[in-house]
C-alpha angles and dihedrals in degrees: 000000000000131000134184112266090250088073110091099197113103096184139030132189120236087250093054091047091052090049091052095047094044089051096243091118110048100163135057120232090268091056093255113146116250117232114193125207122192140170123245116285091251095056114109093225091053091050093050093044092051096046100037104033104028095028090222131108117252093241090054091051090051091050090054091049093047093048093051093043098047092044090054092239097114150357121253120239117269111259115216126193102239144003092264092054089049093054091047091049092052091046092054101039120076113224094018132142134192142144133253142172113262092227093054091046092050093048094046093051096043097041100028132237092277093066102096094180097055094123094062101034104068117045095168101061102120092092091050092045090059092054106082089182089074088059099039096046090063094063130218096080138059121208104220120212117223118217128183 
């Protein structure tokens, strides 16, 4: 989980995470509005995030979003086209939350967003991906720990 650096929470429970992504919690503890960014339903990272972190199928999540949106009780999360766009959206939107693969985060922050060939350049990134300091030291994003 990643949040914009304006978000002060460093950890969330699975229950809190589920409340945020099902739009039952729309504000952070400091009364800052939560903006949610997600990938398309067909994206592998979205599917694994939904199933493993939220413990809900992507189609069920979409039904919740549609129901709240069409009833006028909420606004669906913003869908972005790829993981890089999701990271960039969270970086530039105060109060935002999203999800990202540790390997992509590490590469983007060590190589920079301009490096289009980051997926093929660095084969030995697992050690870096486990070091959240690499990500946090660059600023702009918080990597949020999930506890049960």
